[in-house]
Backbone as a printed PyTorch tensor [residue, N CA C, xyz], in Angstrom:
tensor([[[  3.7560,  -4.0160,  -5.0550],
         [  4.7170,  -3.8180,  -3.9930],
         [  5.3340,  -2.4260,  -4.0560]],

        [[  5.5600,  -1.9170,  -5.2590],
         [  6.1680,  -0.5970,  -5.3770],
         [  5.2590,   0.4690,  -4.7830]],

        [[  3.9680,   0.3370,  -5.0220],
         [  3.0240,   1.3240,  -4.4960],
         [  2.9760,   1.2520,  -2.9730]],

        [[  3.0700,   0.0450,  -2.4090],
         [  3.1140,  -0.0950,  -0.9570],
         [  4.3260,   0.6270,  -0.4010]],

        [[  5.4700,   0.4430,  -1.0430],
         [  6.7070,   1.0840,  -0.5960],
         [  6.5820,   2.6030,  -0.6620]],

        [[  6.1050,   3.1150,  -1.7650],
         [  6.0080,   4.5640,  -1.9550],
         [  5.0240,   5.1780,  -0.9630]],

        [[  3.8510,   4.5820,  -0.8240],
         [  2.8680,   5.1450,   0.0970],
         [  3.3080,   5.0270,   1.5540]],

        [[  4.0120,   3.9530,   1.8840],
         [  4.5110,   3.8240,   3.2440],
         [  5.5190,   4.9180,   3.5470]],

        [[  6.3760,   5.2370,   2.5940],
         [  7.3350,   6.3260,   2.7940],
         [  6.6100,   7.6660,   2.9030]],

        [[  5.6600,   7.9130,   2.0000],
         [  4.9470,   9.1980,   2.0090],
         [  4.1020,   9.3930,   3.2590]],

        [[  3.4830,   8.3280,   3.7320],
         [  2.6260,   8.4250,   4.9060],
         [  3.4310,   8.2240,   6.1830]],

        [[  4.3190,   7.2340,   6.1740],
         [  5.0180,   6.8330,   7.3830],
         [  6.0990,   7.7850,   7.8420]],

        [[  6.8570,   8.3500,   6.9220],
         [  7.9690,   9.2280,   7.3100],
         [  7.4950,  10.4290,   8.1370]],

        [[  6.4550,  11.1360,   7.7150],
         [  5.9890,  12.2530,   8.5540],
         [  5.4650,  11.7930,   9.9190]],

        [[  4.7750,  10.6510,   9.9550],
         [  4.2540,  10.1500,  11.2280],
         [  5.3990,   9.8090,  12.1750]],

        [[  6.4110,   9.0980,  11.6600],
         [  7.5630,   8.7420,  12.4920],
         [  8.2860,  10.0050,  12.9600]],

        [[  8.4330,  10.9800,  12.0770],
         [  9.1200,  12.2250,  12.4500],
         [  8.3540,  12.9810,  13.5330]],

        [[  7.0440,  13.0620,  13.3950],
         [  6.2350,  13.7710,  14.3940],
         [  6.2820,  13.0490,  15.7390]],

        [[  6.1230,  11.7320,  15.7130],
         [  6.1460,  10.9780,  16.9650],
         [  7.5200,  11.0040,  17.6300]],

        [[  8.5800,  11.0470,  16.8270],
         [  9.9210,  11.0670,  17.4140],
         [ 10.2420,  12.4090,  18.0740]],

        [[  9.5260,  13.4450,  17.6920],
         [  9.7510,  14.7600,  18.3110],
         [  9.3470,  14.7680,  19.7790]],

        [[  8.4480,  13.8610,  20.1440],
         [  7.9570,  13.8070,  21.5170],
         [  8.5710,  12.6590,  22.3220]],

        [[  9.6140,  12.0210,  21.7760],
         [ 10.2460,  10.8730,  22.4290],
         [ 11.7320,  11.1430,  22.5980]],

        [[ 12.2700,  10.7700,  23.7380],
         [ 13.7070,  10.9160,  23.9750],
         [ 14.4120,   9.7280,  23.3170]],

        [[ 15.2730,  10.0360,  22.3570],
         [ 16.0160,   9.0000,  21.6350],
         [ 17.5060,   9.3280,  21.7500]],

        [[ 18.1950,   8.7060,  22.7190],
         [ 19.5680,   9.1120,  23.0320],
         [ 20.6150,   8.7270,  21.9830]],

        [[ 20.4180,   7.6740,  21.2520],
         [ 21.4490,   7.2540,  20.2890],
         [ 20.8300,   6.7150,  19.0170]],

        [[ 21.7140,   6.3610,  18.0740],
         [ 21.2440,   5.8560,  16.7840],
         [ 20.5150,   4.5290,  16.9150]],

        [[ 20.9390,   3.7010,  17.8500],
         [ 20.2460,   2.4320,  18.0740],
         [ 18.8130,   2.6460,  18.5280]],

        [[ 18.6150,   3.5790,  19.4230],
         [ 17.2680,   3.9010,  19.9050],
         [ 16.4270,   4.5090,  18.7860]],

        [[ 17.0400,   5.3250,  17.9680],
         [ 16.3190,   5.9380,  16.8390],
         [ 15.8910,   4.8880,  15.8170]],

        [[ 16.7930,   3.9670,  15.5100],
         [ 16.4690,   2.9060,  14.5520],
         [ 15.3800,   1.9940,  15.1070]],

        [[ 15.4930,   1.6410,  16.3700],
         [ 14.4820,   0.7950,  17.0080],
         [ 13.1210,   1.4830,  17.0150]],

        [[ 13.1130,   2.7650,  17.3260],
         [ 11.8630,   3.5240,  17.3410],
         [ 11.2420,   3.5540,  15.9400]],

        [[ 12.0590,   3.8070,  14.9330],
         [ 11.5510,   3.8630,  13.5570],
         [ 10.9610,   2.5200,  13.1310]],

        [[ 11.5770,   1.4360,  13.5370],
         [ 11.0590,   0.1060,  13.1890],
         [  9.7630,  -0.1730,  13.9370]],

        [[  9.7280,   0.1530,  15.2230],
         [  8.5300,  -0.1110,  16.0240],
         [  7.3330,   0.7070,  15.5580]],

        [[  7.5580,   1.9060,  15.0980],
         [  6.4590,   2.7400,  14.6070],
         [  6.1870,   2.4490,  13.1270]],

        [[  7.2390,   2.2000,  12.3530],
         [  7.0890,   2.0030,  10.9140],
         [  6.4510,   0.6820,  10.5310]],

        [[  6.6870,  -0.3660,  11.3070],
         [  6.1280,  -1.6840,  10.9730],
         [  4.5990,  -1.6810,  10.9560]],

        [[  3.9360,  -1.1430,  11.9700],
         [  2.4690,  -1.0940,  11.8910],
         [  1.9630,  -0.1990,  10.7620]],

        [[  2.6840,   0.8750,  10.4790],
         [  2.2890,   1.7420,   9.3590],
         [  2.3770,   0.9640,   8.0510]],

        [[  3.4690,   0.2210,   7.8540],
         [  3.6260,  -0.5830,   6.6410],
         [  2.5320,  -1.6370,   6.5520]],

        [[  2.2380,  -2.2970,   7.6740],
         [  1.2100,  -3.3350,   7.6790],
         [ -0.1470,  -2.7570,   7.2950]],

        [[ -0.5230,  -1.6480,   7.8860],
         [ -1.8090,  -1.0150,   7.5630],
         [ -1.8560,  -0.5600,   6.1080]],

        [[ -0.7630,   0.0110,   5.6210],
         [ -0.7130,   0.4630,   4.2320],
         [ -0.8240,  -0.7130,   3.2670]],

        [[ -0.1210,  -1.7960,   3.5420],
         [ -0.1540,  -2.9500,   2.6360],
         [ -1.5320,  -3.6090,   2.6200]],

        [[ -2.1800,  -3.7070,   3.7640],
         [ -3.5290,  -4.2850,   3.8060],
         [ -4.5110,  -3.3870,   3.0670]],

        [[ -4.4130,  -2.0890,   3.2690],
         [ -5.3130,  -1.1560,   2.5770],
         [ -5.1190,  -1.2220,   1.0650]],

        [[ -3.8700,  -1.2740,   0.6120],
         [ -3.6220,  -1.3620,  -0.8280],
         [ -4.0650,  -2.7020,  -1.3960]],

        [[ -3.8960,  -3.7870,  -0.6430],
         [ -4.3700,  -5.0900,  -1.0910],
         [ -5.8770,  -5.0650,  -1.2960]],

        [[ -6.6070,  -4.5390,  -0.3100],
         [ -8.0630,  -4.4780,  -0.4220],
         [ -8.5020,  -3.5610,  -1.5610]],

        [[ -7.7950,  -2.4450,  -1.7420],
         [ -8.1050,  -1.5350,  -2.8520],
         [ -7.9070,  -2.2360,  -4.1960]],

        [[ -6.7770,  -2.9170,  -4.3490],
         [ -6.4800,  -3.5920,  -5.6190],
         [ -7.4490,  -4.7420,  -5.8700]],

        [[ -7.8000,  -5.4770,  -4.8390],
         [ -8.7580,  -6.5690,  -4.9820],
         [-10.1050,  -6.0350,  -5.4540]],

        [[-10.5260,  -4.9180,  -4.8820],
         [-11.7860,  -4.3030,  -5.2850],
         [-11.7080,  -3.7610,  -6.7100]],

        [[-10.5790,  -3.1370,  -7.0540],
         [-10.4140,  -2.5760,  -8.3980],
         [-10.4250,  -3.6680,  -9.4530]],

        [[ -9.7250,  -4.7560,  -9.2150],
         [ -9.6720,  -5.8540, -10.1780],
         [-11.0430,  -6.5150, -10.2950]],

        [[-11.7540,  -6.6290,  -9.1790],
         [-13.1040,  -7.1900,  -9.2130],
         [-14.0490,  -6.3350, -10.0320]],

        [[-13.9320,  -5.0170,  -9.9290],
         [-14.7720,  -4.1180, -10.7160],
         [-14.4400,  -4.1990, -12.1940]],

        [[-13.1720,  -4.3710, -12.5380],
         [-12.7870,  -4.5160, -13.9440],
         [-13.3410,  -5.8020, -14.5220]],

        [[-13.3430,  -6.8810, -13.7410],
         [-13.8830,  -8.1520, -14.2200],
         [-15.3790,  -8.0320, -14.4590]],

        [[-16.0840,  -7.3370, -13.5840],
         [-17.5180,  -7.1310, -13.7590],
         [-17.7920,  -6.3250, -15.0220]],

        [[-16.9730,  -5.3270, -15.2960],
         [-17.1490,  -4.4890, -16.4740],
         [-16.9290,  -5.3020, -17.7420]],

        [[-15.9410,  -6.1680, -17.7540],
         [-15.6670,  -6.9780, -18.9440],
         [-16.7870,  -7.9730, -19.2070]],

        [[-17.4240,  -8.4940, -18.1790],
         [-18.5360,  -9.4200, -18.3720],
         [-19.7410,  -8.7260, -18.9730]],

        [[-19.9060,  -7.4370, -18.6900],
         [-21.0680,  -6.6960, -19.1530],
         [-20.9250,  -6.1980, -20.5880]],

        [[-19.7120,  -6.0930, -21.0940],
         [-19.5360,  -5.5050, -22.4270],
         [-19.9300,  -6.5060, -23.5130]],

        [[-20.2760,  -5.9650, -24.6580],
         [-20.6930,  -6.7730, -25.7920],
         [-19.4860,  -7.4510, -26.4260]],

        [[-19.6070,  -8.7170, -26.8370],
         [-18.4840,  -9.3640, -27.5320],
         [-18.2950,  -8.7440, -28.9170]],

        [[-17.0580,  -8.6430, -29.3390],
         [-16.7400,  -8.0980, -30.6550],
         [-16.1780,  -9.2090, -31.5280]],

        [[-15.8810,  -8.8730, -32.7840],
         [-15.3370,  -9.8670, -33.6990],
         [-13.9660, -10.3690, -33.2250]],

        [[-13.2110,  -9.5390, -32.5580],
         [-11.8920,  -9.9590, -32.0910],
         [-11.9790, -10.8770, -30.8720]],

        [[-13.1550, -10.9190, -30.2020],
         [-13.3320, -11.7720, -29.0370],
         [-13.5920, -13.2250, -29.4080]],

        [[-14.0380, -13.4930, -30.6410],
         [-14.3450, -14.8590, -31.0370],
         [-13.1740, -15.4540, -31.7820]],

        [[-12.9270, -16.7130, -31.5580],
         [-11.8160, -17.4070, -32.2050],
         [-12.3550, -18.1660, -33.4140]],

        [[-11.9830, -17.7420, -34.6150],
         [-12.4760, -18.3840, -35.8450],
         [-11.5100, -19.3670, -36.4170]],

        [[-10.3180, -19.4690, -35.8610],
         [ -9.3110, -20.3690, -36.4360],
         [ -9.4420, -21.7480, -35.8740]]])
């Protein structure tokens, strides 16, 4: 979750700032509404991308562990 938050801020803040430069936003309510309307899809896309990345990364680690040779510490002798 922390990585989703950080990447959403790093990616989303510049996008929201650029898009807001071309939009008339008369008050703070309009600015907040605009930020939510633009930021929500950015957060959704970022969270889905990070979920898929992490799922793939964890899957690759599991494949690597299955391929490695067992060691003495891997067997339970007690």
